[in-house]
C-alpha positions in Angstrom: 66.1 -47.6 21.8 64.2 -49.7 24.3 63.6 -52.9 22.5 59.8 -53.0 23.0 59.5 -49.5 21.5 61.5 -50.5 18.5 59.5 -53.7 18.0 56.2 -51.8 18.2 57.2 -49.1 15.8 58.0 -51.8 13.3 54.6 -53.5 13.9 52.5 -50.4 14.3 50.2 -51.4 11.4 49.3 -54.6 13.2 48.6 -52.8 16.5 46.4 -50.2 14.8 44.6 -52.8 12.8 43.7 -54.6 16.0 42.6 -51.4 17.7 40.4 -50.6 14.6 38.9 -54.1 14.7 38.1 -53.8 18.4 36.8 -50.2 17.9 34.4 -51.3 15.2 33.2 -54.2 17.4 32.3 -51.7 20.1 30.6 -49.2 17.8 28.7 -51.7 15.7 27.2 -53.3 18.9 26.4 -50.1 20.7 22.6 -50.8 20.6 23.2 -54.1 22.5 25.7 -52.8 25.0 24.3 -52.0 28.4 23.8 -48.4 29.4 24.5 -49.3 33.1 26.8 -51.7 34.8 26.1 -52.3 38.5 29.2 -54.1 39.5 32.3 -51.9 38.7 34.7 -53.8 40.8 38.1 -54.5 39.2 41.1 -56.6 40.2 44.1 -54.4 41.0 47.3 -55.4 39.2 50.9 -54.7 39.9 53.2 -52.7 37.5 55.3 -55.2 35.6 59.0 -54.7 35.1 59.2 -55.4 31.4 55.7 -54.5 30.2 53.3 -56.6 28.1 53.4 -54.4 24.9 50.5 -52.6 23.2 48.7 -55.7 22.0 49.1 -57.3 25.5 47.7 -54.2 27.1 44.8 -54.2 24.6 44.0 -57.8 25.4 44.2 -57.1 29.2 41.9 -54.2 28.7 39.3 -56.3 26.9 39.6 -59.0 29.5 39.2 -56.8 32.6 37.6 -53.5 31.6 35.8 -53.6 28.2 32.8 -55.5 29.8 32.4 -52.6 32.2 32.3 -49.9 29.6 28.7 -48.6 29.2 27.1 -47.4 26.0 27.4 -43.7 26.7 27.9 -42.8 23.0 24.9 -45.0 22.2 21.3 -44.1 21.2 19.6 -44.7 24.5 22.1 -43.0 26.9 20.1 -39.9 27.8 22.0 -38.7 30.9 24.4 -35.7 31.2 23.4 -34.4 27.7 25.9 -36.7 26.2 26.4 -36.7 22.4 27.8 -39.6 20.5 30.7 -39.3 18.1 30.0 -39.2 14.4 32.3 -41.1 12.0 34.0 -37.9 10.9 34.6 -36.8 14.5 36.1 -40.2 15.4 38.5 -39.8 12.4 39.5 -36.3 13.6 40.0 -37.5 17.1 42.2 -40.4 16.0 44.3 -38.0 14.0 44.5 -35.7 17.0 46.3 -38.4 18.9 48.5 -39.2 15.9 49.6 -35.6 15.2 49.9 -34.9 18.9 50.1 -31.1 18.6 50.2 -28.6 21.5 48.0 -26.0 19.8 49.3 -22.5 20.6 50.5 -19.8 18.2 49.3 -18.7 14.7 52.5 -16.8 13.9 54.3 -19.7 12.2 56.3 -20.7 15.2 55.7 -24.4 15.5 52.9 -26.3 13.9 49.8 -25.2 11.9 47.3 -26.5 14.5 46.4 -23.0 15.9 45.6 -21.8 12.4 43.4 -24.8 11.9 41.7 -24.0 15.2 41.0 -20.5 14.1 39.6 -21.8 10.8 37.4 -24.2 12.8 36.2 -21.3 15.0 35.4 -19.3 11.8 33.3 -22.2 10.5 31.6 -22.7 13.9 30.6 -19.0 13.9 29.1 -19.5 10.5 27.1 -22.5 11.7 25.8 -20.6 14.7 25.2 -17.4 12.8 27.6 -15.5 15.0 29.5 -12.5 13.6 33.2 -12.2 13.3 33.2 -10.0 16.4 34.2 -12.9 18.6 37.5 -14.7 19.2 37.1 -18.3 20.1 39.2 -21.2 21.4 38.7 -24.8 22.4 38.7 -25.8 26.1 37.7 -29.1 27.8 34.0 -28.5 28.4 31.3 -26.1 29.5 32.9 -25.7 32.9 36.2 -24.3 31.5 34.3 -22.3 28.9 32.1 -20.6 31.5 35.3 -20.2 33.6 37.0 -18.4 30.7 34.2 -16.0 29.9 33.6 -15.2 33.6 37.4 -14.8 34.2 37.5 -12.1 31.5 34.3 -10.6 33.0 36.1 -10.5 36.4 38.9 -8.5 34.8 36.4 -6.2 33.2 34.7 -5.6 36.5 38.0 -4.9 38.2 38.9 -2.3 35.6 35.6 -0.6 36.3 36.8 -0.3 40.0 40.3 0.8 39.1 41.8 -2.6 39.8 43.8 -5.2 37.8 42.3 -8.3 39.4 44.7 -10.7 37.6 47.6 -9.0 39.5 45.9 -7.6 42.6 43.4 -10.2 43.5 39.6 -10.0 44.0 37.6 -7.8 46.3 33.9 -7.4 47.0 33.2 -4.7 44.5 31.5 -6.7 41.7 28.1 -8.5 41.7 27.2 -11.6 39.6 23.6 -12.2 38.7 21.7 -15.2 37.3 18.3 -16.8 37.4 18.9 -20.5 36.8 22.7 -20.9 36.5 24.3 -24.2 35.6 26.3 -25.9 38.3 29.5 -25.2 36.3 28.8 -21.5 36.6 28.8 -21.7 40.3 31.9 -23.9 40.2 33.6 -21.2 38.1 32.7 -18.5 40.6 34.3 -20.7 43.3 37.5 -21.2 41.2 37.7 -17.5 40.4 37.6 -16.5 44.1 34.3 -14.8 43.7 32.4 -17.3 45.9 29.8 -19.7 44.6 27.3 -18.5 47.3 27.7 -14.8 46.3 25.6 -14.9 43.2 22.6 -12.6 43.3 19.6 -14.7 42.2 17.1 -13.1 39.8 13.5 -14.3 40.2 12.2 -16.6 37.6 8.9 -16.4 35.7 6.0 -18.5 37.1 6.4 -22.1 35.9 9.6 -21.2 34.1 13.4 -21.3 34.5 13.8 -18.0 32.6 14.5 -14.8 34.5 11.8 -12.3 35.4 12.9 -9.2 33.6 11.1 -6.9 36.0 13.1 -8.3 38.9 16.2 -8.3 36.8 15.9 -4.6 36.0 15.2 -3.8 39.7 18.4 -5.6 40.7 20.3 -3.8 38.0 19.1 -0.4 39.3 19.8 -1.4 42.9 23.4 -2.3 42.0 24.2 0.3 39.3 27.1 1.7 41.4 28.9 -1.6 41.2 30.3 -3.6 38.2 27.7 -6.2 37.2 28.2 -9.5 35.4 25.0 -11.2 34.2 24.9 -14.9 33.4 22.2 -15.6 30.9 20.8 -19.1 30.2 20.4 -20.3 26.6 19.0 -23.7 27.3 18.6 -24.7 31.0 19.5 -28.2 32.1 16.0 -29.4 33.2 13.7 -27.8 30.7 15.8 -26.1 28.0 14.4 -22.7 28.9 15.9 -19.6 27.4 16.2 -16.2 29.0 14.9 -13.4 26.8 18.2 -12.5 25.3 16.8 -9.6 23.2 15.2 -8.0 26.2 18.4 -8.4 28.2 20.5 -6.9 25.4 18.1 -3.9 25.3 18.8 -3.3 29.0 22.5 -3.2 28.2 21.8 0.2 26.6 20.6 1.6 29.9 22.8 -0.3 32.3 26.5 -1.1 32.1 27.0 -4.9 32.6 28.9 -7.8 31.1 26.6 -10.3 29.4 27.8 -13.9 29.6 25.6 -16.4 27.8 25.7 -20.1 28.8 24.6 -21.8 25.6 26.4 -25.0 26.2 24.1 -27.1 24.1 21.2 -24.7 23.5 23.4 -22.6 21.2 23.0 -25.3 18.6 19.3 -24.3 18.3 20.7 -21.7 15.9 21.2 -24.6 13.4 17.5 -24.9 13.0 15.5 -22.1 11.3 12.4 -22.8 13.5 14.3 -22.4 16.8 16.9 -19.8 15.8 14.8 -17.0 17.2 15.5 -18.2 20.7 19.0 -16.9 20.3 18.1 -13.5 18.8 20.4 -10.9 20.3 23.2 -13.3 21.4 25.6 -11.7 18.9 25.6 -8.7 21.4 27.0 -10.8 24.3 30.4 -10.2 25.7 31.2 -14.0 26.1 29.4 -17.2 25.1 29.8 -20.8 26.2 29.4 -23.6 23.6 29.8 -27.3 24.3 30.8 -29.4 21.3 30.7 -32.8 22.9 27.0 -32.4 23.4 24.9 -31.5 20.4 27.8 -31.3 18.0 28.5 -35.1 18.6 32.3 -34.9 18.8 34.2 -37.0 21.5 34.9 -35.8 24.9 36.5 -33.4 25.8 35.5 -30.4 23.6 34.0 -27.0 24.1 34.5 -23.5 22.8 34.7 -20.2 24.7 33.8 -17.1 22.6 34.9 -13.7 23.9 34.2 -10.5 22.0 37.3 -9.2 20.2 36.8 -5.8 21.8 37.8 -7.4 25.0 41.0 -9.0 23.7 43.2 -6.7 25.9 41.3 -7.9 29.0 41.5 -11.5 27.9 45.2 -11.3 27.5 45.7 -9.5 30.8 43.7 -12.4 32.4 45.5 -15.3 30.9 48.9 -14.1 29.6 52.1 -15.9 30.5 53.9 -12.7 31.4 56.9 -14.3 33.1 57.9 -16.6 30.2 59.8 -14.6 27.5 60.3 -17.6 25.3 56.5 -17.8 24.7 56.5 -14.5 22.8 55.1 -11.0 23.3 51.3 -11.3 23.7 50.8 -7.8 22.3 52.4 -8.8 19.0 51.6 -12.5 18.4 48.2 -14.2 18.7 48.7 -17.2 20.9 46.1 -19.4 22.7 48.7 -19.4 25.6 47.5 -15.9 26.3 43.8 -16.2 25.5 42.8 -19.4 27.4 43.5 -21.0 30.8 45.6 -23.9 29.7 49.2 -23.8 28.5 49.1 -27.3 27.3 46.2 -28.2 25.0 45.6 -31.1 22.6 44.4 -30.4 19.1 40.7 -30.4 20.1 39.7 -28.4 17.1 40.4 -31.2 14.7 37.4 -33.5 15.4 35.2 -30.4 15.2 36.8 -29.3 11.9 36.2 -32.8 10.5 32.5 -32.7 11.6 31.9 -29.2 10.2 33.4 -29.9 6.8 32.0 -33.4 6.6 28.4 -32.7 7.4 27.8 -29.0 6.7 24.9 -26.9 7.9 22.3 -29.5 6.7 23.9 -32.3 8.8 23.7 -30.3 12.1 20.2 -29.1 11.3 19.2 -32.7 10.9 20.8 -33.7 14.3 18.9 -30.9 16.1 15.6 -31.8 14.4 16.1 -35.5 15.1 16.8 -34.9 18.8 13.8 -32.6 19.2 11.5 -35.1 17.4 12.6 -37.9 19.7 12.1 -35.8 22.8 8.6 -34.9 21.6 7.8 -38.6 21.1 8.7 -39.4 24.6 7.0 -36.3 25.8 3.8 -37.3 24.0 3.9 -40.7 25.7 4.3 -39.1 29.1 1.4 -36.7 28.5 -1.0 -39.5 27.5 0.2 -42.0 30.1 -1.8 -42.5 33.3 1.3 -43.2 35.3 3.6 -40.1 34.5 3.3 -36.4 34.1 5.5 -33.7 32.5 6.9 -31.1 34.8 7.5 -28.7 31.9 6.7 -28.5 28.3 9.1 -30.2 25.9 10.6 -27.1 24.5 13.6 -28.6 22.7 15.4 -31.8 23.5 15.0 -32.5 27.2 12.0 -34.3 28.8 11.5 -33.7 32.5 8.9 -35.8 34.2 7.8 -37.7 37.3 5.4 -40.4 38.5 2.0 -38.9 38.7 0.7 -40.2 42.0 3.8 -41.8 43.7 6.4 -39.1 43.8 8.1 -40.8 46.7 8.9 -43.8 44.5 10.8 -41.7 41.9 14.4 -42.7 43.1 13.5 -46.4 43.2 11.8 -46.1 39.8 14.8 -44.5 38.2 17.3 -46.9 39.8 15.3 -49.9 38.5 15.0 -48.5 35.0 18.7 -47.7 34.8 19.9 -51.0 36.3 18.1 -52.9 33.5 20.8 -51.5 31.2 18.6 -50.6 28.2 18.3 -46.9 28.8 20.0 -44.4 31.1 18.4 -41.2 32.5 19.4 -38.9 35.3 17.6 -37.8 38.5 16.9 -34.1 38.9 14.9 -31.7 41.0 12.5 -29.1 39.5 10.8 -26.6 41.9 11.7 -28.9 44.7 10.1 -31.9 43.1 12.0 -35.1 42.5 12.0 -35.9 38.8 13.7 -37.7 35.9 15.5 -36.0 33.1 16.0 -37.5 29.6 18.3 -35.5 27.3 18.5 -36.1 23.5 21.5 -35.1 21.6 22.9 -38.3 20.0 22.6 -38.5 16.3 22.0 -42.3 16.5 18.8 -42.1 18.5 15.7 -43.2 16.5 12.0 -43.9 16.9 12.7 -47.5 17.9 14.8 -46.4 20.9 11.8 -44.4 22.2 9.7 -47.5 22.0 12.4 -49.5 23.9 12.3 -46.8 26.6 8.6 -46.9 26.9 8.6 -50.7 27.2 11.3 -50.6 29.9 9.5 -47.9 31.9 6.2 -49.8 31.8 7.8 -53.1 32.8 9.4 -51.4 35.8 6.0 -50.0 36.8 4.7 -53.5 37.1 7.3 -54.5 39.7 7.6 -51.1 41.5 
């Protein structure tokens, strides 16, 4: 054995102890770590011949890169709907690296990780009040979850036209509709060969991001001779608006279409009894996107794609490894190799399993309630401030606002706020208006963090 490998296996406890010490140092000081680092320049290094060992690499990382790491898992990082990582999720993620499983089959060929994944999916369905009618599997994020659901939808649409799209390729027979699709949906259409510019846009309600049902039904009627895929928003990015899922499901009884629900973080509204009604009817969807590294507070990367079990044949025909006999017969053995895009997958389910079993239904209800309360506090400040105005009601956990009388200064305002390193928010555009977006999903965020943000914003106003 290479001598360095042997030495480090013999001193693995020392290495992991130091990693634990440094990890605790990072996590215990998250509130003081900046949310923004302006100078990201690094000094390139040459690859050494003999290597410096794990502890040497750890020390080099601390010297050169640790100071550049921002507090994205911290309580005041409100960009990109980024959740933190709970202690249980960190434990599960650490063990994911230790066990290093390639999660695939549930038929006893190899490890048990796929069985644990299915158990995690079962618990997640229970948390979200979804029936057992859905298969589920872990992917990297909302992009790949949307991709998975829409890929099976593409296969469904092809079958309606007498085509096996996975074998024969795409054509122009199908139509995809949405009112306010997430950018990852458009990216998925691009990757699927359907064309990101070919989405048929449904009108939205006045002052809303939710689809106008009258316009939706008209477009359904106009295209009823073509296979139709409908992307439904369950929590839009800017205003956490929900399409009327129940009304859309009712239209499925009159029009034949595939219903894909993008509930990346909005799906977790099901955890709270007061907001659960927003998802009424979603159990009738054909596919659903859920993002776990958002409101579930597990580390990147983690999301789930739910596809109705009635479509399993289509899902397998979309993703099966048909030219690899050693991977087994997909008609006989359940394997994630034949249900999801990736052949090689890490044991992503484990951090989620740890979280679900560690905190239960009450824990996730608390996270949702806490996030909404913090968003309402910031929203109340915006409403009563003479300097800012809300661009939409604070429906759940996102606050979308702008300067009241100096809209042209919005980019400068946001840059100055972020560069101070106490809070981080993202720019956006709503109805053509430049705006700021603050998204709350981190379980660490408290009342004091909202006060810090208010102070930071007011101090920037004085020098703007």
